[in-house]
LOMI-359523 format. One record per residue (C-alpha): residue in one letter; x, y, z. Coordinates in steps of 0.1 Angstrom, whole numbers, plus 5000, padded with zeros to 4 digits. Example, Ala and Ser with C-alpha at 12.3 -4.5 7.8 and 13.67 -1.06 7.14 Angstrom:
<pts>
a512349555078s513749895071
</pts>
This chain:
<pts>
m577580990845f575881050811g576280710797k575880620760l574580870734l571180740723e569481000702y569181360693r566681620681v567481940662n565482250674g566582550653q570182620662k570082390692v570682020693e568981840722i570881510731t569581220750f572080990768e571380690789n571280870822k570881240813t570081490786a572281780774c572382020745i574682190720e573582530707a575082760681i574583110695t576483230664s578583040638k581483100661i579983090696i578882740708n577082670741v577482350759f574882280785a573682000808a571382070837f572481970872q570682230894s568182400870d566982320834r567482680824h570382910818d570783110851s573083360834r573383720849a576283790826i574383760794e571383990789g568883950760d568883700732k572283690717r571583440690i572383530654p570683320627c573183060613s572882730596i573882410612q574282060598v573881750621e574781400612r575581090632e578880910626e579780580640e581080710674a580081070674l577381320667v578781580644i577381940644k578682190618t578382560615e580082780590d583082820613v583082530638i582782150638v581582000671r581781630678v579881490708y580681140721d579380910748e579481060783f578981400768k582581440756v582681740734d585481820709f585882130688y587482150654d587882430629i586082410595n588982230580d588681960607k591782070625p591482000663i591082320683s589982190718l589481830727e588181680759y590781480778r590181100777g592880990801k592880940839r593781240859t597081230874p598281480900l601881590901y602281480937h600581330966v601381411003p600781131028e599081211060s602281151080i604181401060k601281661064k601381631101f605181651101l605281971081q602382141101q604282111133e606282411122g603182591107h603882501071t600882521047f600782391012d598582310983i597681940982n597181930945e595181610946a593181520915e589881660927n586781560907f583981800908k580381720904i580381950873q583581970853s585281970820v588781820816r590381940783t593681870766l596682100766d599282100739k602982170746k602982530734d599582640746t599582960766i596483080786y595283440794g592483600812l590483500843g590283860854d592784040876k594183740893t597683760909g600683590893v601983610858l600483690824n600383340812k597983150835r599282800825y600582580853y598582780880e595182730897y592482970907e589083000923m586183230914w584883340948n584883710954t587183760983d588184061005n591583971017p593684281029d596984071031p599584151006h598383990975e600883720964d601183490934s599683210955f596383390960k593683180942a590883430946l590483800948y587584050946k586383960912s585083650895i585583640857p585483280845f586683340810f590083260794i591783250761t593982970750l596683060723k597882760704e600882730682d598482740652g595182860665v593283030693y589982980713g588183100743i585982940770f583483120793f582282890822d578983070830n578482930864h578283200892n578782950920k582282900934t584282760905y587782610901f590282640874n593382420874m595182540842g597782260839k599182280874e597881920880s599181790848e600981930817d598481730795y595181890805y593482170824v590182150844f587382380852g584582270874s582082340903e580182150929d576982350922g574982510893n575082370858l577582260832d577182570811y580082710791y580582880758f583282800732f584583090711a586283030678g588383270658e591583330639h593183590665m592883670701t591083990692d588383780676i587683590708i587483920728e585084060704e582783750706y583083720744t582184090748y579384060722l577983780744t578383940778g578284310768r580884580764m582084880784p580085200773l582085510763p582985690796q582886070801l586086230791w586886380825t586886020840l590085950821g591886240838y593686210872h591786130904q592986210939s591886010968r592585871002w590785701031g591185981055y589986311041e588086361073t586986731070e585786971044e588787191052e591186911043v589486851010r589587221002r593287221010i593986930988a592087090959t593887430963t597387280967m596787070935r596087370915e598887580931n601387310921r599887300885i599286920888p596186850865c593386680883d589686620875s588286440905i588586420943h587286100958l585686090993d585985761013i583685661042d584685971063y582186201046m579186001059d577386031093h578785741112y579485551081k575685531072v575285511034f573285801017t574086041047w576486321052n578486411083k577386771090e579886821118t582986771096y581286851062e579187141073n577787231038p578386951013e576387130985q578587440988l581787240990i580887040958s579887360941d582987530950l585187240938k583187240905e584187600900m587787490904g587287220878y586786920902k584186650901v583386470934v583086090936t581785940968i582085590982i579085370990d579085031007p576284781006g575984741045v573084951059k573385041095v570784901119e569285211136e565785321144g564985651127y567585601099s565285621068v567285391045y567185121071e563585161081e562285171045g564284861037i562884681066k559284791059k559584671023d561484351030y564484451009f567284291031v568483931031r567283691058d568783401075k567683051073d565083101100g563583391082e564983671104v566783971087y570483881086v572784101106n576584121104q578984401110v580784641087w581985001092p578585141107g578584841132d575584611131s574384611094v571984451071f572484371034p570184461004d568884170984f570084300951g568883990932k565484140935k564584390907e562584610931v565584630955r567784730926e565185000917w565085120953w568885140954a568985320921e566685580936q568885630966q571485770942k569386080940f570686180975l574186210960i573286340926n571186620942k574286740960g576386740929v578186410931r579386310897g580385940904v579785650928w582385420941n581085080953d583184910979m582984621003n580584450979e581884090978p580084131003a582684191030s581784161067f583584181099k582083901120g582883631096p581683571061l577883551054p576783181059d576182991029d572482941037v571583311041q568483361019f568883560988t566683620957d567783550921e565283740900d562283520900h563183250924m564683210960s568383130963t571183140988h574283330995k576283030983e574783070949m574583450948h577883550964n579683610932l576883820918y576484060947g578784320934h577584280899n573984340909m574884640931a576884790903k573984740879a571584920903t573985210908f574485240870e570785250864g570285510891l572985750877k571685690841k568085770851y568586060875d571786220863q571286150827r574886160818r577185850812p577285690845f580685680863v580485380886i583485210903t583084860918r585484640937a583684310933c582184190899y581183900877s581383860840g579284120823s579784370850q581784580824k578484700811y577984890844a581184980860l584985020861g587084860887w590384880905t592484590918g591484650955d593684690986n597184660972q600284750992s603084990987l605384720975w607584680944g605984340939h602584500937l603784750911r604984470890l601784280896s599684580884v600884540848v599784180847q596484240864l595484520841c596584330810n594584010820s591584220831g591484380797l591784030780s588783920801g586484180788f586784410817p588984690803f588385000825m590684920855g593385070876t595385020907d595885250937i598985440926g601585420953g599785140970f596785140994g598384981024s601885021039d603985351032t605285430998t608785580989k609785860966e611185620941l608285370942i605485630938t607485790909r607785460891w604085390899v602685710885q604585620853v602485310849g599385470864c599285760839l599085510811s596485290829p592685300820f591785440854f594385690869r593785730907n596185800937h594585640968c595885521001a594685401036k593985581068g596885551092r599485551063a601885811052d600286091031q600686010994e599686340977p602386440950w603786730970v604486521001f607786380987g609586710979q610086920948e611986670926t609486400931m606586640926d608186770893i608386420879y604986330891r603586640873k605486540842f603586210839v600186360849n600786610821l601586320797r598286170807y596386490798q598286520765l597286170755l593686210764p592386240728y594285910719l593085740750y589485840743d589885700708t590885370723f587885360746r585685430716i587185120699t586584930732e582985020731q582584890697t584684580697g585584510734i589384530725p591084700756m593185010758f595784850781r596884530765p599684280767l601984270736v600783910728l597384050719q598884240690y601884010682e600483670690k602883480666d605883630683e607183370708k609183640728v605983810740k603783520750n605183540786m606083900787n605084040821d606884380821q605784560789f602384660776m600684840748v598485140752g596085100722e597684980689h600285250687l602285290720l604485040736v605485100772a608484940791p608285080826v610885040853l609484810879e612484740901q613984960928g617185130919v616985050882t617985320858a618285130825r616384830811l616284580782v613284660760y611884430733l610484600702p608384370680e608384370642g608184700624g609785030632w609585210664y610285580676d611385670711y608585900723e610986140741t614086130720k612386050686e615185810678y614185540653h614685160660e614084870638g611884610655n612084240662r615084290686y615984400720i617584740728m619084880760k617285200771e618485440798a615685510822p616585770849l613985830874d612286090853c611985850822c609485580815p610585400783m607785460756f607985380719v605585480691k604885260662a606185400629g603385530608t601485660638i599585990637l599086060675p596386300684t597186510717f595886790736p597887090751v598387050788r595487180809d594587170846f591386980840i588886890812s586687180805e584787330774d588187440759k588887070751d587587140716e589887440709m592987270698l594186930687i597886860681l598886590657k602286420663t603386230633f606085940636g607285860601e606385980566n603285780560g600285670581r596585680586y594585750618v590885780626h590086020654y586786050673q585286360689d582086420709n580986640739g582486390762e579686380787d576186270776f574586030753a574086260723y576786060704k574485770702d572085990682g574986080658e576286390675y580086330670n582886400645e585086130630y588286260613e590486070589f594086180589i596286060561l600086120560e601686060526e605386150522g605186390550v601986570537l598786550559t595386550545t592086550564n588786390556m585586410577l584086060579h581286190601r580486550609n577786640635y579586820663k581587140666q584987090651y588387190667q589187560663k592787470654i594587150644e598387170646v600686920630v604086840646l606086640621
</pts>
């Protein structure tokens, strides 16, 4: 396709290369981030994940060898060959990632006669032919390579031997390992080698394909039929380096408000104001801490966005005010579909100003979602995003504290939007085919900007669909899961890989959204949920109630125990989110992120870390009351019994229904709060430091937990040092009211 390499020209940190049939370029964004680009659809980077100029000045050296063009930075050596084959080496010339030169060889081929024979009984199967895409890169795999990331896809932690598609998809069927696509598209992955690591971000927002060694053990493939060849290579010594670089490029999750890390109660089916009040009162009566109640589509007037159903929610302002007095913040759902209805101001204004997408014939495109016939905002237009941001005032003025974006793949009931529906991509016309994966991203961006401008606190935006870079604007959840043990097991993997993919603020619907949960399942699920970044119980209309008290006193007592644990750990969790804002390193992480040289954790699907100091080994199987736990190198304390264990070995841990095995790394000083019903001003009254071992150091962060004053230096940073059981405190930064009391528990 490209032909022979003819000549090159150095332009700053960019090397423009001319081949026989095409041009391409290699650019050093930093000394460790290398962009590989060839125009197929456009001669520019059509990135919506990367905002602003991310280039950091670095020196490059370029020289022509006999067969290759060699480009060197301080950290990477790039060799470019004929046909635009690109190889990456470390600075010592050790291969890191090489283009595959052999012929693609699928594992199997199914003749047409066999296909027809199998289809008689309804069998479906993956063909796994060696499909060549118009735009693709085929890269070598070594025997011990493991692959992580690609967002919250189904399956196992290590994505090697599997294939996936990036095409935001609303599929309510039980999510199985065979699902290639879900709601989010994050085309970024990390490859951990026996003696190295690297990352690749394929910044192509069209439908893209990732065959991560399923086709052959010798290589993996990523590609697309549209867009450009536009990917970024990340070099580093550790997996954490790769995440830091990727999130530097695409943006990092901002520090959330403290209350958003509390417990959230929700369901699709709180149909009246009286029901919401009953939920709120019962929660407090049973002393289950809770900071937020979420309202699904039932609060709207006939499911019209930015309206309120005054028949079932007679006085929303009073309801929200009363809930505020009880310590609750209200979060409301918003879908992108706008009902077609004369007299409905959102629809009429959007029509007047040409804010909705049009079909190929130039007519406003209509499909159906919850309100019936609906039209879809063209979020690729800046003025449409500004208009949508302004609509958030309707909710803010009523006292709403967060917005939950749903159905933004975009989902539709009368078949998917046709590929040729006309969309806008900033300064040029585009199509649904090209903009589909960006729809939820742009909607989240508009919502974020609206809350930031009109509420002026740190925005709390939830999104179901997203693209790389959406972490700058929103958190997410894994979508419409089911009350299945398999989905509980899957939640650990999804949250781990989401965090590794730069999207760290994630959760799952505790208990399952669809189907009916059981006492045991919801008990084990809350044990994972209380240690997840986003902690919400949510289920579907028409399913059994799922509030904690529904299952009887014993279940509710255990449920309360783990919600209490969440509230005790809030200062530690908030510290991990502060680290995430600064580095991109997630709170919820697989063991391999911290112990990447340990072979035992590279495929570990059923344990996780919360920050650097807590190891969790939840029970994920029905009827299990004991489990094998792997403890990595170092010393570990059982969180409940305080028993000490040497690491680098397995232990058997009893785990009755009221126990979630959790271990604290030796040398940890763990900041905790007293249990409280919700986050209020008294959060600054008392900090409890739990120490595990005789020596340790910990830096703790404190601010008002709500607005942006911390960016102007209004925060405290404490350094706690434990030496031979004696604790000393240093103030690394002091510009906020300090705790009235700090208690130490040795």
